[in-house]
C-alpha positions in Angstrom: 36.9 5.0 13.1 36.3 4.1 9.5 34.8 0.9 10.6 32.4 2.7 13.0 31.5 5.3 10.4 30.8 2.5 7.8 28.6 0.6 10.2 26.6 3.7 11.2 26.2 4.6 7.5 25.0 1.0 6.7 22.4 1.1 9.5 21.0 4.4 8.4 20.7 3.1 5.0 19.0 -0.1 6.2 16.7 1.8 8.4 15.6 4.1 5.6 15.1 1.2 3.2 12.9 -0.6 5.7 11.0 2.6 6.5 9.9 3.1 2.9 8.9 -0.4 2.4 5.3 -1.2 1.3 6.0 -5.0 1.5 3.5 -6.7 3.8 -0.1 -7.0 4.7 -2.2 -4.0 5.4 -5.7 -3.8 6.7 -8.5 -1.2 6.6 -12.3 -1.1 7.1 -14.8 0.9 4.9 -18.5 1.4 5.2 -20.6 -0.9 2.9 -23.7 0.3 1.1 -25.9 -0.9 4.1 -23.5 1.1 6.7 -21.8 -2.1 8.0 -18.0 -2.2 8.1 -16.2 -4.2 5.4 -12.6 -5.3 6.1 -10.2 -4.9 3.1 -6.8 -6.4 3.2 -4.2 -5.2 0.8 -1.0 -7.3 0.3 2.2 -5.9 -1.4 5.3 -7.9 -2.2 8.5 -6.8 -3.9 9.6 -9.2 -6.7 12.9 -8.2 -8.1 12.5 -4.5 -9.0 8.7 -4.6 -9.2 6.0 -4.3 -6.5 3.1 -6.6 -7.0 -0.1 -6.9 -4.9 -3.6 -7.6 -4.4 -6.7 -6.5 -2.5 -8.4 -9.3 -0.5 -12.1 -8.8 -0.2 -15.0 -11.0 1.1 -15.7 -11.8 -2.6 -12.2 -12.8 -3.5 -8.8 -11.3 -4.5 -8.3 -8.4 -6.9 -4.9 -8.0 -8.3 -3.3 -4.3 -8.6 -1.7 -3.2 -11.8 0.4 -0.3 -13.0 2.1 -0.1 -9.7 4.5 2.8 -9.3 6.5 3.7 -6.2 8.4 6.8 -5.7 10.0 7.0 -2.3 7.2 7.0 0.2 4.4 7.4 -2.5 2.5 4.6 -4.3 0.0 4.5 -7.0 -1.8 1.7 -8.6 -4.9 0.6 -10.5 -7.5 -2.2 -10.0 -10.3 -3.3 -12.4 -13.7 -4.2 -11.0 -15.7 -5.4 -14.0 -15.8 -2.5 -16.4 -14.7 -0.1 -13.7 -11.1 1.0 -13.3 -10.2 2.4 -9.9 -7.1 4.4 -9.5 -5.3 4.7 -6.1 -2.7 7.0 -4.8 -1.0 6.7 -1.3 1.7 7.8 1.1 3.5 5.7 3.5 3.2 7.7 6.7 5.4 5.6 8.8 6.3 1.9 9.1 2.8 1.0 10.1 0.5 3.4 8.3 -0.5 4.3 4.7 -2.9 6.9 3.6 -4.6 5.6 0.5 -7.0 7.6 -1.7 -9.2 6.1 -4.5 -9.3 8.9 -7.0 -11.3 9.6 -10.2 -13.7 6.6 -9.5 -17.1 6.2 -10.8 -18.0 5.7 -7.1 -16.3 8.9 -6.1 -13.1 9.7 -4.2 -12.5 7.9 -0.9 -9.7 8.1 1.6 -8.6 5.0 3.8 -6.1 4.6 6.5 -4.2 1.2 6.1 -2.5 -0.3 9.2 0.3 -2.9 8.7 -0.9 -6.3 10.0 1.8 -7.8 12.2 
C-alpha cells in the first residue's frame, strides 16, 4: 500500500510540475501598424533555477530580462531601443499563456500564446 501511495504522490507532483512549466516555444499573432498579422515566437528555457528566454521577431531575437515566475504567473521585461516593455502573464493550461504588455509607451496589449508542439 505504501508503494502505491508513494507512486501516486510522485505522479501527482510530476503532473503539477509539468503543468506549471513555461519551458518551450510559444506562438502568437499581433496586428502590425498596417493591419497585417505579425507572428511572434517566445522561447523560454529553465537553466538551473532560472528561467531565460527571448522573443523571436521578423527583425531578430530580443532577450527577456528580470524574469520572475511565481507558480503559474510570469513577469519579465524586454528592451527595444530606449523603450522598456514590461510583461505579465498566466499559464492557463499546458498549452496556453495569457500575456499582457503593461505600462508600455505603445499602450497596454493582451496576447494569447499557444505552445508550439
